[in-house]
C-alpha positions in Angstrom: -188.1 118.3 -6.4 -186.7 114.7 -7.1 -187.8 113.3 -3.8 -191.6 114.0 -4.5 -191.2 112.5 -7.9 -189.9 109.4 -6.7 -192.8 109.4 -4.0 -195.3 109.9 -6.6 -194.5 107.0 -8.7 -193.7 104.7 -5.8 -196.9 105.6 -4.1 -198.9 103.7 -6.2 -197.6 100.6 -4.7 -200.2 98.2 -2.9 -200.8 98.4 0.9 -199.4 95.4 3.1 -199.9 93.6 6.2 -197.3 94.7 9.1 -195.6 92.1 11.4 -194.6 93.4 14.0 -193.6 92.1 17.8 -193.2 93.7 20.9 -189.9 92.9 23.2 -190.4 90.8 26.3 -188.9 91.9 29.8 -185.6 90.2 29.5 -184.7 87.3 31.2 -181.1 87.3 31.8 -179.4 85.4 29.7 -179.7 82.8 27.0 -177.0 80.7 27.4 -174.4 83.2 28.2 -171.3 83.2 27.7 -168.2 84.5 30.0 -166.7 87.3 29.9 -163.7 86.8 27.1 -160.8 86.5 29.4 -159.0 83.4 27.5 -156.9 84.7 24.4 -158.1 83.6 21.0 -156.8 82.8 17.6 -158.4 85.7 15.4 -158.2 84.7 11.7 -156.7 87.8 9.5 -159.0 87.3 6.3 -159.1 89.7 3.0 -161.4 92.3 1.8 -162.3 91.3 -2.1 -164.1 93.5 -4.3 -166.3 92.0 -6.7 -167.0 93.5 -9.6 -171.0 94.1 -11.3 -172.2 95.3 -14.3 -174.6 98.2 -12.9 -176.9 98.2 -9.4 -179.2 95.6 -11.2 -176.3 92.9 -11.3 -175.8 94.1 -7.8 -178.9 93.8 -6.4 -179.5 90.1 -8.3 -176.3 89.1 -6.6 -177.3 90.5 -3.2 -180.5 88.1 -3.9 -178.5 85.0 -4.7 -176.3 86.1 -1.0 -179.3 85.5 0.9 -179.9 82.4 0.2 -176.2 81.3 1.4 -175.9 79.1 4.4 -173.5 81.1 5.9 -173.9 84.9 5.7 -171.1 86.6 4.2 -169.8 89.8 5.5 -170.5 92.6 3.3 -168.8 95.7 4.0 -170.1 98.4 1.2 -172.1 98.2 -2.1 -172.1 100.8 -5.0 -172.9 100.8 -8.2 -171.0 98.6 -9.9 -169.2 96.2 -7.2 -169.9 95.4 -4.1 -166.9 94.5 -1.3 -166.7 91.5 1.1 -165.0 90.5 3.8 -164.0 86.9 3.8 -162.2 85.5 6.9 -159.0 82.9 5.9 -161.1 80.0 6.4 -164.0 81.3 4.0 -165.0 78.6 1.3 -165.8 80.5 -2.5 -169.4 81.2 -2.8 -171.3 79.9 -5.7 -173.2 83.3 -6.0 -170.1 85.0 -6.6 -168.4 82.6 -8.9 -169.1 84.6 -12.0 -168.1 88.0 -11.3 -164.5 88.8 -11.2 -162.7 90.3 -8.2 -159.7 92.4 -6.7 -158.4 92.3 -3.3 -158.6 95.4 -1.7 -155.6 96.6 0.9 -156.8 97.3 4.2 -155.8 99.1 7.1 -152.9 97.1 9.1 -154.9 98.1 12.0 -157.4 95.2 11.1 -155.0 92.5 11.8 -154.8 92.7 15.8 -156.9 94.4 18.4 -155.7 97.5 19.7 -154.8 97.0 23.8 -155.1 98.9 26.9 -154.4 98.5 30.7 -156.5 100.8 32.8 -158.8 103.9 31.4 -157.2 107.1 31.3 -158.4 109.8 33.6 -161.1 112.2 31.8 -160.0 115.4 30.3 -161.6 118.7 31.5 -165.2 119.0 30.1 -165.3 122.7 30.8 -164.6 122.9 26.7 -165.7 121.1 23.6 -162.2 121.1 22.6 -160.8 118.6 24.4 -158.3 115.9 23.2 -161.0 113.4 24.4 -162.6 113.8 21.3 -159.3 113.3 19.1 -158.8 109.8 20.2 -161.0 106.2 20.5 -161.6 105.2 24.4 -162.0 101.5 25.4 -165.6 100.8 27.3 -165.0 101.4 30.8 -163.1 105.0 29.9 -166.6 105.9 28.2 -168.2 105.4 31.2 -166.1 107.4 32.8 -166.8 110.1 30.5 -170.7 109.7 31.0 -170.6 109.7 34.9 -168.2 112.3 34.8 -170.6 114.2 32.7 -173.6 113.9 35.0 -171.3 114.9 37.6 -170.2 118.2 36.1 -173.5 119.1 35.3 -176.0 117.5 37.6 -178.7 119.8 36.4 -178.9 118.5 32.7 -177.2 115.5 32.6 -178.5 112.0 34.1 -177.1 108.8 33.4 -179.6 105.8 32.9 -179.1 102.1 33.6 -180.5 100.3 30.7 -180.1 96.9 31.9 -177.2 94.1 31.4 -175.6 92.6 27.9 -175.5 88.9 27.3 -172.1 88.4 29.3 -173.6 91.1 32.3 -172.1 94.1 31.4 -173.9 97.4 32.0 -175.9 99.3 29.6 -175.8 103.1 29.9 -177.1 105.4 28.4 -177.6 109.5 28.9 -180.6 111.8 29.2 -179.9 115.4 28.4 -181.8 118.2 29.2 -182.1 122.1 29.7 -180.1 123.6 33.0 -183.7 126.2 33.3 -183.9 126.6 36.7 -187.8 126.3 36.4 -187.6 122.8 34.7 -185.6 121.3 37.7 -188.8 119.7 39.4 -189.8 118.4 35.9 -186.4 116.8 35.1 -186.9 114.7 37.7 -188.5 112.0 35.9 -188.8 111.7 31.9 -192.4 111.6 32.0 -193.2 115.3 33.6 -191.3 117.2 30.4 -193.6 118.6 28.1 -190.3 119.1 25.0 -189.9 116.2 22.1 -187.2 113.5 22.8 -184.3 113.1 20.3 -182.8 109.6 20.7 -179.2 108.8 19.0 -177.6 105.3 19.2 -174.1 104.8 18.7 -172.6 101.3 17.4 -174.7 98.8 17.1 -171.8 97.2 14.9 -169.3 96.7 17.4 -166.5 97.5 14.8 -168.0 101.1 14.2 -166.1 102.8 16.2 -166.8 106.3 14.8 -170.4 106.2 15.7 -169.4 106.1 19.6 -166.6 108.9 19.2 -169.5 110.8 17.5 -172.0 110.2 20.0 -170.0 111.1 22.7 -169.0 114.2 20.9 -172.4 115.1 20.4 -173.0 114.4 24.4 -170.8 117.1 25.2 -172.0 119.2 22.8 -175.4 119.4 24.2 -174.1 120.9 27.2 -171.5 123.4 25.7 -171.5 126.8 26.6 -173.7 128.6 24.2 -171.1 131.1 23.2 -168.5 128.2 22.7 -168.1 127.3 19.0 -170.1 124.2 18.5 -172.7 124.0 21.2 -175.7 122.3 20.9 -177.2 123.9 24.0 -179.9 126.0 22.1 -181.4 122.7 21.3 -182.2 122.1 25.0 -184.8 124.6 24.9 -187.2 121.9 22.8 -186.0 118.7 22.9 -184.5 116.5 25.5 -181.5 114.1 24.2 -181.4 110.5 25.2 -177.9 108.8 23.9 -176.6 105.4 24.0 -173.4 105.5 22.8 -172.5 101.6 23.3 -175.6 99.6 22.4 -173.3 96.5 22.1 -171.1 96.6 25.2 -170.1 93.0 25.1 -169.1 93.1 21.1 -167.5 96.7 21.3 -165.4 95.2 24.7 -164.4 91.9 22.3 -163.1 94.7 19.8 -160.4 95.9 22.0 -159.3 92.8 23.4 -159.3 90.4 20.7 -161.0 90.8 17.1 -161.1 94.4 15.9 -163.6 93.5 13.4 -166.0 92.0 15.4 -169.5 93.3 14.8 -172.1 91.2 16.7 -172.4 90.8 20.3 -171.2 87.4 21.9 -174.4 85.8 23.4 -174.0 81.9 22.7 -177.4 80.6 20.4 -177.1 77.2 22.2 -175.2 74.6 24.3 -174.4 73.1 20.6 -174.1 76.0 18.5 -171.1 76.5 16.4 -171.4 80.0 16.4 -171.3 82.8 18.6 -173.2 86.3 18.5 -176.6 87.6 16.9 -176.3 91.1 14.2 -178.3 93.4 16.4 -178.9 95.8 13.3 -181.7 92.4 12.3 -182.8 91.9 15.4 -185.4 94.3 16.1 -189.5 93.3 16.3 -190.8 94.3 12.3 -190.3 92.3 9.6 -187.5 90.4 11.0 -185.8 87.1 10.0 -184.0 84.8 12.0 -184.6 82.7 15.0 -187.2 85.6 17.1 -186.6 89.1 17.5 -185.4 90.7 20.5 -183.1 87.6 20.8 -180.9 89.5 21.9 -180.8 91.2 25.5 -178.8 94.4 24.1 -181.8 95.0 21.5 -184.2 94.2 24.1 -183.5 96.4 27.0 -183.2 99.5 24.5 -186.3 98.7 23.3 -188.0 98.7 26.4 -185.9 101.9 27.7 -187.5 103.5 24.3 -190.9 102.7 24.8 -190.5 104.7 28.0 -189.6 107.9 26.4 -192.8 110.4 26.2 -193.0 112.5 23.1 -190.4 110.8 21.0 -190.1 112.5 17.6 -186.5 111.8 16.4 -184.2 108.7 16.2 -180.9 108.4 14.5 -178.8 105.5 14.4 -175.1 106.3 13.9 -173.0 103.9 11.8 -170.4 103.3 9.8 -169.2 103.7 6.7 -169.8 105.1 3.8 -171.4 108.6 4.1 -175.0 108.1 3.6 -178.2 109.6 5.3 -180.8 106.8 5.0 -184.8 106.9 5.9 -186.9 103.6 6.2 -187.3 100.9 5.0 -184.3 98.4 5.2 -186.7 95.6 5.0 -188.0 96.2 1.7 -187.1 98.0 -1.6 -190.5 98.5 -3.0 -192.4 99.8 0.1 -191.6 103.2 0.8 -193.0 104.8 4.4 -195.9 107.6 4.1 -193.8 110.0 5.4 -191.4 109.5 3.1 -191.8 112.9 1.5 -190.5 114.7 4.7 -188.0 112.6 5.4 -186.1 112.7 2.7 -186.6 116.6 2.6 -185.3 116.4 6.0 -182.1 114.2 5.2 -181.4 116.0 1.8 -181.0 119.5 4.2 -178.9 117.4 6.9 -176.7 116.5 4.0 -176.2 119.9 3.4 -175.7 120.8 6.6 -173.3 118.0 7.3 -171.3 119.3 4.7 -170.4 122.9 5.7 -167.9 122.2 8.2 -165.5 119.7 6.3 -167.1 119.5 2.8 -168.6 115.8 3.4 -170.5 114.4 0.8 -173.2 112.6 2.0 -176.0 110.5 -0.3 -179.3 110.0 0.8 -182.1 107.7 0.0 -184.2 104.7 1.4 -181.9 102.5 3.5 -182.8 99.2 1.6 -181.5 101.2 -1.8 -178.1 103.2 -0.2 -176.7 99.7 1.7 -178.8 96.6 0.6 -181.9 95.0 2.0 -181.7 93.7 5.3 -185.2 92.9 7.4 -185.3 93.6 11.2 -183.7 97.1 11.3 -183.9 99.5 13.9 -184.7 102.5 12.1 -187.7 100.4 10.3 -188.8 99.3 14.0 -188.7 102.7 15.2 -191.0 104.0 12.4 -193.6 101.5 12.6 -193.6 100.2 15.9 -192.5 103.0 18.2 -194.2 105.8 15.9 -190.9 107.6 15.8 -191.7 109.9 12.4 -188.1 111.2 11.6 -186.0 107.8 11.8 -183.0 107.9 10.5 -179.6 105.4 9.9 -176.8 107.7 9.3 -173.6 106.1 8.1 -170.5 108.5 9.0 -167.2 108.6 7.3 -165.6 107.0 5.0 -166.2 105.3 1.7 -163.6 102.7 2.0 -160.4 104.4 2.2 -160.1 103.3 6.0 -163.4 101.6 6.3 -164.0 100.5 9.8 -160.2 102.0 11.0 -161.0 105.7 10.8 -157.7 107.4 11.8 -158.3 109.4 14.7 -157.1 113.1 14.0 -160.3 112.6 11.6 -162.6 112.2 15.1 -163.2 115.7 15.7 -164.2 116.6 12.3 -166.6 113.7 11.9 -168.2 114.6 15.1 -168.2 118.2 13.9 -170.1 117.6 10.6 -172.8 115.1 13.0 -173.5 117.9 15.5 -174.3 119.9 12.1 -176.3 117.2 11.0 -177.8 116.4 14.1 -178.7 120.5 14.7 -180.5 120.7 10.9 -182.7 117.7 11.8 -184.0 119.2 15.2 -184.9 122.7 13.6 -186.3 121.1 10.6 -188.8 119.1 12.7 -189.6 121.5 15.3 -190.5 124.0 11.8 -192.7 121.2 10.5 -194.4 120.7 14.0 -195.2 124.7 13.8 -193.4 125.0 17.7 -190.0 126.5 16.9 -189.1 128.0 20.6 -185.6 129.7 19.6 -184.3 131.6 16.7 -182.6 129.2 13.9 -180.1 131.4 12.0 -177.5 128.9 10.3 -177.4 129.4 6.7 -176.5 126.9 4.2 -174.7 127.5 1.0 
């Protein structure tokens, strides 16, 4: 197997010293901003594709970009090009001066944030085949969905408050377990459950809406009747699932009210800071860069919650876009995890599983190679600090045609193939552990 050969070659790398940090209990807000109540003039920029002479040239450009004073907004990286979004005020980058580029047309929906008034009523949750999963939803509508699910399935679903964002919005997660009456008392506290834990996060980057819609689809699929096509309820015999659909509530709300392409949170960095927001994707306490790890209250809240989950065996960070299933590491393209062979084997199988519903192809590999080198990533933290062997970053559709603005008619198909992927990973893990508690009969061509 290619992954085995790769592991054999790369395993000759020297050992290294691990730098980690634990989150402190969050003391609310460092220079928190008020809610974004005032309309702002949002720049409409351009997406430019810079052409490179192969992956080696791409990597050299990325190294140069790391030394730029102002971080550039890299959207996608391929073998022969880099797509970078430039606001209208952005100046030229010296690192890119020798590379020809073309302007890539982007969806018209990027030019303005959507508008909404009040959250719509949550539709019937009796069936997974509901129109709810064929549309994007604002923050309050998502929270309404979670509470409605808990009301309808009180023996299985618990809404968990995780803390507050930098602007004071509540962060909510959801725990889903089996409806077995014998487990009812054990489910009252997570610490008494003997099942494995499986954590799934939605969009840390606020603009990656399809990651949120897919996490909501997964939440519903886990409680759907076992006889319904697409139900994942059988996984609850072995796992307790913990899903955090919106880990960046301030940023996500901002993408609805002001700037569709915003990706950071909305905290101020100091009384005289020119910039607003922390990149949650680079703020985790393992091999981090920047001011300090866990600077963002959202990251700190999520890390504290994760550390309370017993027997945590799997973690998936849903993202967009690019169609990739990536394993650690993100901080280095030279270091490999000791479990790389198992991780890659599971990733390859998950990619095949995701393809069976709609034919969508996913590439696999270490996140540093499938995307780019980025310290402080959540999957590195989950693997090394939280001790979660099966930790993945999954970039959902597409590969650039629509980018962050995937049409709503594609949301259900993406949810379905994501569910196939999660089902495969869950079964692979319990099979490796030798504790498969239910028959798995799905076949992959």
